[in-house]
N, CA, C and O atoms as CSV, one atom per row, in Angstrom:
chain,resi,resn,atom,element,x,y,z
A,1,MET,N,N,99.103,100.935,107.253
A,1,MET,CA,C,99.362,100.948,108.677
A,1,MET,C,C,100.976,100.996,108.862
A,1,MET,O,O,101.459,101.575,109.836
A,2,ASN,N,N,101.652,100.468,108.047
A,2,ASN,CA,C,103.140,100.559,108.285
A,2,ASN,C,C,103.733,101.846,108.162
A,2,ASN,O,O,104.746,102.126,108.805
A,3,GLU,N,N,103.124,102.745,107.301
A,3,GLU,CA,C,103.587,104.106,107.158
A,3,GLU,C,C,103.118,104.973,108.219
A,3,GLU,O,O,103.688,106.054,108.367
A,4,ARG,N,N,102.108,104.634,109.016
A,4,ARG,CA,C,101.624,105.426,110.118
A,4,ARG,C,C,101.250,106.782,109.732
A,4,ARG,O,O,101.375,107.748,110.485
A,5,SER,N,N,100.776,106.839,108.509
A,5,SER,CA,C,100.195,108.195,108.003
A,5,SER,C,C,99.196,107.935,106.891
A,5,SER,O,O,99.163,106.841,106.329
A,6,ARG,N,N,98.384,108.929,106.570
A,6,ARG,CA,C,97.288,108.701,105.581
A,6,ARG,C,C,97.870,108.307,104.297
A,6,ARG,O,O,98.895,108.809,103.835
A,7,ILE,N,N,97.165,107.375,103.729
A,7,ILE,CA,C,97.373,107.125,102.299
A,7,ILE,C,C,96.119,107.396,101.451
A,7,ILE,O,O,94.971,107.179,101.839
A,8,VAL,N,N,96.450,107.878,100.292
A,8,VAL,CA,C,95.393,108.246,99.346
A,8,VAL,C,C,95.636,107.445,97.990
A,8,VAL,O,O,96.630,107.662,97.297
A,9,VAL,N,N,94.741,106.579,97.684
A,9,VAL,CA,C,94.792,105.894,96.432
A,9,VAL,C,C,93.985,106.468,95.420
A,9,VAL,O,O,92.773,106.281,95.525
A,10,THR,N,N,94.425,107.157,94.420
A,10,THR,CA,C,93.573,107.829,93.440
A,10,THR,C,C,92.941,106.902,92.418
A,10,THR,O,O,91.859,107.198,91.910
A,11,ASP,N,N,93.599,105.769,92.099
A,11,ASP,CA,C,93.001,104.855,91.224
A,11,ASP,C,C,93.534,103.412,91.556
A,11,ASP,O,O,94.676,103.031,91.297
A,12,LEU,N,N,92.589,102.684,92.143
A,12,LEU,CA,C,93.071,101.301,92.615
A,12,LEU,C,C,93.508,100.487,91.418
A,12,LEU,O,O,94.441,99.695,91.547
A,13,ALA,N,N,92.926,100.625,90.333
A,13,ALA,CA,C,93.212,99.868,89.178
A,13,ALA,C,C,94.751,99.812,88.804
A,13,ALA,O,O,95.290,98.838,88.279
A,14,THR,N,N,95.363,100.964,89.139
A,14,THR,CA,C,96.811,101.142,88.736
A,14,THR,C,C,97.842,101.327,89.841
A,14,THR,O,O,99.030,101.520,89.586
A,15,ASP,N,N,97.324,101.258,91.149
A,15,ASP,CA,C,98.207,101.602,92.224
A,15,ASP,C,C,99.009,100.293,92.627
A,15,ASP,O,O,98.408,99.229,92.778
A,16,SER,N,N,100.190,100.383,92.773
A,16,SER,CA,C,101.159,99.225,93.003
A,16,SER,C,C,101.228,98.802,94.446
A,16,SER,O,O,101.916,97.823,94.734
A,17,ARG,N,N,100.573,99.458,95.372
A,17,ARG,CA,C,100.689,99.134,96.794
A,17,ARG,C,C,99.753,97.886,97.065
A,17,ARG,O,O,99.887,97.324,98.152
A,18,PHE,N,N,98.897,97.448,96.243
A,18,PHE,CA,C,98.072,96.311,96.489
A,18,PHE,C,C,98.453,95.138,95.644
A,18,PHE,O,O,98.786,95.286,94.468
A,19,SER,N,N,98.407,93.935,96.252
A,19,SER,CA,C,98.579,92.677,95.557
A,19,SER,C,C,97.461,92.558,94.613
A,19,SER,O,O,96.447,93.254,94.679
A,20,ASN,N,N,97.687,91.626,93.707
A,20,ASN,CA,C,96.680,91.385,92.597
A,20,ASN,C,C,95.291,90.837,93.271
A,20,ASN,O,O,94.198,91.167,92.811
A,21,ASP,N,N,95.419,90.031,94.321
A,21,ASP,CA,C,94.428,89.421,95.073
A,21,ASP,C,C,93.598,90.541,95.786
A,21,ASP,O,O,92.368,90.526,95.756
A,22,SER,N,N,94.267,91.448,96.387
A,22,SER,CA,C,93.592,92.400,97.221
A,22,SER,C,C,92.947,93.383,96.243
A,22,SER,O,O,91.797,93.773,96.443
A,23,ARG,N,N,93.645,93.783,95.214
A,23,ARG,CA,C,93.027,94.701,94.256
A,23,ARG,C,C,91.809,94.109,93.487
A,23,ARG,O,O,90.874,94.819,93.116
A,24,GLY,N,N,91.870,92.791,93.274
A,24,GLY,CA,C,90.770,92.162,92.649
A,24,GLY,C,C,89.534,92.205,93.418
A,24,GLY,O,O,88.460,92.500,92.894
A,25,VAL,N,N,89.672,91.899,94.731
A,25,VAL,CA,C,88.582,91.893,95.758
A,25,VAL,C,C,87.975,93.219,95.783
A,25,VAL,O,O,86.746,93.289,95.768
A,26,LEU,N,N,88.659,94.247,95.818
A,26,LEU,CA,C,88.229,95.674,95.866
A,26,LEU,C,C,87.577,96.102,94.602
A,26,LEU,O,O,86.471,96.643,94.599
A,27,LEU,N,N,88.251,95.864,93.549
A,27,LEU,CA,C,87.615,96.154,92.284
A,27,LEU,C,C,86.287,95.550,91.960
A,27,LEU,O,O,85.435,96.167,91.320
A,28,ARG,N,N,86.115,94.282,92.428
A,28,ARG,CA,C,84.930,93.474,92.303
A,28,ARG,C,C,83.775,94.137,93.231
A,28,ARG,O,O,82.577,94.051,92.963
A,29,ALA,N,N,84.256,94.749,94.254
A,29,ALA,CA,C,83.300,95.460,95.159
A,29,ALA,C,C,83.059,96.867,94.695
A,29,ALA,O,O,82.396,97.649,95.374
A,30,LYS,N,N,83.607,97.202,93.512
A,30,LYS,CA,C,83.293,98.542,92.862
A,30,LYS,C,C,84.020,99.689,93.513
A,30,LYS,O,O,83.581,100.837,93.453
A,31,VAL,N,N,85.293,99.326,94.224
A,31,VAL,CA,C,86.006,100.443,94.815
A,31,VAL,C,C,87.097,100.849,93.737
A,31,VAL,O,O,87.767,100.002,93.146
A,32,ARG,N,N,87.218,102.185,93.535
A,32,ARG,CA,C,88.225,102.559,92.601
A,32,ARG,C,C,89.054,103.548,93.290
A,32,ARG,O,O,90.145,103.755,92.758
A,33,SER,N,N,88.801,104.164,94.286
A,33,SER,CA,C,89.734,104.980,95.082
A,33,SER,C,C,89.470,104.902,96.535
A,33,SER,O,O,88.366,104.533,96.934
A,34,LEU,N,N,90.396,105.220,97.326
A,34,LEU,CA,C,90.307,105.135,98.794
A,34,LEU,C,C,91.205,106.028,99.486
A,34,LEU,O,O,92.127,106.566,98.874
A,35,GLN,N,N,90.994,106.237,100.790
A,35,GLN,CA,C,91.905,106.851,101.801
A,35,GLN,C,C,91.917,106.186,102.982
A,35,GLN,O,O,90.840,105.747,103.385
A,36,SER,N,N,92.964,106.004,103.668
A,36,SER,CA,C,93.058,105.323,104.954
A,36,SER,C,C,94.007,106.250,105.909
A,36,SER,O,O,95.150,106.605,105.621
A,37,ALA,N,N,93.334,106.553,107.041
A,37,ALA,CA,C,94.127,107.353,108.107
A,37,ALA,C,C,94.314,106.591,109.395
A,37,ALA,O,O,93.356,106.064,109.959
A,38,PRO,N,N,95.463,106.537,109.829
A,38,PRO,CA,C,95.773,105.945,111.063
A,38,PRO,C,C,95.147,106.508,112.276
A,38,PRO,O,O,94.939,107.719,112.338
A,39,LEU,N,N,94.814,105.667,113.302
A,39,LEU,CA,C,94.350,106.179,114.632
A,39,LEU,C,C,95.525,105.860,115.589
A,39,LEU,O,O,95.820,104.710,115.915
A,40,ILE,N,N,96.198,107.016,116.028
A,40,ILE,CA,C,97.313,106.886,116.966
A,40,ILE,C,C,96.924,107.524,118.186
A,40,ILE,O,O,96.455,108.661,118.216
A,41,ASP,N,N,97.132,106.735,119.291
A,41,ASP,CA,C,96.690,107.246,120.624
A,41,ASP,C,C,97.917,108.198,121.142
A,41,ASP,O,O,98.943,108.399,120.492
A,42,SER,N,N,97.637,108.729,122.388
A,42,SER,CA,C,98.510,109.846,122.832
A,42,SER,C,C,99.952,109.313,123.106
A,42,SER,O,O,100.939,110.049,123.092
A,43,ILE,N,N,99.992,107.984,123.355
A,43,ILE,CA,C,101.370,107.335,123.438
A,43,ILE,C,C,102.026,106.893,122.265
A,43,ILE,O,O,103.119,106.329,122.330
A,44,GLY,N,N,101.402,107.120,121.124
A,44,GLY,CA,C,101.955,106.720,119.961
A,44,GLY,C,C,101.557,105.347,119.363
A,44,GLY,O,O,101.974,104.929,118.283
A,45,LYS,N,N,100.822,104.784,120.071
A,45,LYS,CA,C,100.249,103.407,119.683
A,45,LYS,C,C,99.239,103.423,118.618
A,45,LYS,O,O,98.237,104.128,118.743
A,46,LEU,N,N,99.449,102.622,117.473
A,46,LEU,CA,C,98.417,102.545,116.435
A,46,LEU,C,C,97.312,101.621,117.032
A,46,LEU,O,O,97.545,100.493,117.466
A,47,VAL,N,N,96.075,102.219,117.010
A,47,VAL,CA,C,94.980,101.531,117.592
A,47,VAL,C,C,93.854,101.180,116.447
A,47,VAL,O,O,92.819,100.585,116.746
A,48,GLY,N,N,94.135,101.577,115.196
A,48,GLY,CA,C,93.297,101.314,114.259
A,48,GLY,C,C,93.432,102.195,112.954
A,48,GLY,O,O,94.355,103.004,112.853
A,49,MET,N,N,92.532,102.029,112.003
A,49,MET,CA,C,92.464,102.905,110.895
A,49,MET,C,C,91.068,103.324,110.589
A,49,MET,O,O,90.099,102.640,110.919
A,50,VAL,N,N,90.976,104.485,109.939
A,50,VAL,CA,C,89.673,104.924,109.340
A,50,VAL,C,C,89.737,104.948,107.817
A,50,VAL,O,O,90.520,105.704,107.241
A,51,SER,N,N,88.960,104.166,107.193
A,51,SER,CA,C,89.089,104.288,105.712
A,51,SER,C,C,87.818,104.650,105.054
A,51,SER,O,O,86.738,104.338,105.556
A,52,THR,N,N,87.923,105.335,103.883
A,52,THR,CA,C,86.753,105.544,103.194
A,52,THR,C,C,87.045,105.013,101.703
A,52,THR,O,O,88.181,105.047,101.232
A,53,ARG,N,N,86.093,104.591,101.099
A,53,ARG,CA,C,86.142,104.014,99.706
A,53,ARG,C,C,85.147,104.668,98.848
A,53,ARG,O,O,84.076,105.105,99.269
A,54,HIS,N,N,85.574,104.722,97.530
A,54,HIS,CA,C,84.725,105.461,96.545
A,54,HIS,C,C,84.801,104.619,95.283
A,54,HIS,O,O,85.744,103.895,94.961
A,55,SER,N,N,83.580,104.834,94.562
A,55,SER,CA,C,83.368,104.021,93.322
A,55,SER,C,C,83.864,104.594,92.112
A,55,SER,O,O,83.647,104.067,91.021
A,56,ARG,N,N,84.615,105.804,92.272
A,56,ARG,CA,C,85.170,106.417,91.084
A,56,ARG,C,C,86.672,106.769,91.426
A,56,ARG,O,O,86.983,106.985,92.597
A,57,PRO,N,N,87.580,106.825,90.435
A,57,PRO,CA,C,88.994,107.273,90.779
A,57,PRO,C,C,88.989,108.796,91.045
A,57,PRO,O,O,88.178,109.571,90.538
A,58,GLY,N,N,89.900,109.113,91.825
A,58,GLY,CA,C,89.853,110.584,92.105
A,58,GLY,C,C,90.673,110.787,93.450
A,58,GLY,O,O,91.090,109.888,94.181
A,59,VAL,N,N,90.817,112.163,93.622
A,59,VAL,CA,C,91.482,112.634,94.940
A,59,VAL,C,C,90.302,113.181,95.934
A,59,VAL,O,O,89.444,113.942,95.486
A,60,PRO,N,N,90.294,112.793,97.203
A,60,PRO,CA,C,89.358,113.240,98.025
A,60,PRO,C,C,89.408,114.630,98.140
A,60,PRO,O,O,90.518,115.158,98.088
A,61,MET,N,N,88.327,115.381,98.299
A,61,MET,CA,C,88.246,116.808,98.588
A,61,MET,C,C,88.781,117.172,99.970
A,61,MET,O,O,88.560,116.394,100.898
A,62,PRO,N,N,89.423,118.220,100.163
A,62,PRO,CA,C,90.092,118.555,101.469
A,62,PRO,C,C,88.971,118.519,102.593
A,62,PRO,O,O,89.317,118.080,103.690
A,63,HIS,N,N,87.683,118.932,102.423
A,63,HIS,CA,C,86.926,118.958,103.464
A,63,HIS,C,C,86.507,117.610,103.898
A,63,HIS,O,O,86.193,117.382,105.066
A,64,MET,N,N,86.500,116.707,102.962
A,64,MET,CA,C,86.241,115.254,103.373
A,64,MET,C,C,87.221,114.661,104.152
A,64,MET,O,O,86.878,113.894,105.051
A,65,LEU,N,N,88.636,114.952,103.898
A,65,LEU,CA,C,89.688,114.533,104.727
A,65,LEU,C,C,89.692,115.113,106.057
A,65,LEU,O,O,90.171,114.519,107.023
A,66,LYS,N,N,89.121,116.362,106.126
A,66,LYS,CA,C,88.987,117.061,107.447
A,66,LYS,C,C,88.013,116.325,108.310
A,66,LYS,O,O,88.289,116.054,109.479
A,67,GLN,N,N,86.752,115.959,107.689
A,67,GLN,CA,C,85.837,115.242,108.466
A,67,GLN,C,C,86.349,113.960,108.856
A,67,GLN,O,O,86.008,113.607,109.985
A,68,VAL,N,N,87.069,113.186,108.220
A,68,VAL,CA,C,87.745,111.978,108.666
A,68,VAL,C,C,88.623,112.172,109.777
A,68,VAL,O,O,88.636,111.385,110.724
A,69,ASP,N,N,89.440,113.296,109.700
A,69,ASP,CA,C,90.286,113.703,110.896
A,69,ASP,C,C,89.523,113.969,112.049
A,69,ASP,O,O,89.892,113.560,113.150
A,70,ASN,N,N,88.443,114.649,111.884
A,70,ASN,CA,C,87.638,115.043,112.993
A,70,ASN,C,C,87.043,113.838,113.712
A,70,ASN,O,O,87.003,113.723,114.937
A,71,LEU,N,N,86.587,112.959,112.839
A,71,LEU,CA,C,85.995,111.552,113.309
A,71,LEU,C,C,87.161,110.858,114.176
A,71,LEU,O,O,86.927,110.410,115.299
A,72,ALA,N,N,88.296,110.808,113.642
A,72,ALA,CA,C,89.341,110.119,114.190
A,72,ALA,C,C,89.659,110.732,115.571
A,72,ALA,O,O,89.721,110.009,116.566
A,73,ALA,N,N,89.865,112.081,115.632
A,73,ALA,CA,C,90.049,112.755,116.810
A,73,ALA,C,C,89.074,112.526,117.789
A,73,ALA,O,O,89.493,112.351,118.934
A,74,SER,N,N,87.874,112.488,117.595
A,74,SER,CA,C,86.643,112.320,118.452
A,74,SER,C,C,86.885,110.957,118.981
A,74,SER,O,O,86.921,110.838,120.205
A,75,PHE,N,N,87.060,109.877,118.210
A,75,PHE,CA,C,87.174,108.539,118.643
A,75,PHE,C,C,88.452,108.397,119.570
A,75,PHE,O,O,88.406,107.711,120.591
A,76,LEU,N,N,89.556,109.051,119.188
A,76,LEU,CA,C,90.823,108.915,120.122
A,76,LEU,C,C,90.403,109.567,121.514
A,76,LEU,O,O,90.686,109.043,122.591
A,77,ALA,N,N,89.775,110.636,121.400
A,77,ALA,CA,C,89.485,111.331,122.724
A,77,ALA,C,C,88.615,110.453,123.620
A,77,ALA,O,O,88.860,110.418,124.826
A,78,LYS,N,N,87.593,109.729,123.088
A,78,LYS,CA,C,86.775,108.914,123.769
A,78,LYS,C,C,87.426,107.691,124.282
A,78,LYS,O,O,86.989,107.262,125.350
A,79,ILE,N,N,88.422,107.036,123.695
A,79,ILE,CA,C,89.017,105.838,124.156
A,79,ILE,C,C,90.196,106.360,125.216
A,79,ILE,O,O,90.557,105.579,126.096
A,80,SER,N,N,90.738,107.570,125.134
A,80,SER,CA,C,91.610,107.905,126.044
A,80,SER,C,C,91.108,108.532,127.354
A,80,SER,O,O,91.888,108.830,128.258
A,81,ALA,N,N,89.783,108.724,127.427
A,81,ALA,CA,C,89.036,109.452,128.565
A,81,ALA,C,C,88.914,108.396,129.612
A,81,ALA,O,O,88.354,108.648,130.680
């Protein structure tokens, strides 16, 4: 959320952005990779995040990221209407 841009974590087990406690919780939940995209409204306010988690390390496929972006855009359109 601090970066206000999408983050992609290809392998949670080795990513330094997570504390040991947070990493442990996610690994016990069988999460190995994830992406989080910010929801930023029309005036630039951060209103939330859309995250997807996966059980295997890896990079999300571009079409999957596009689907997340479409979902985020749809949500933002509804809350600003």
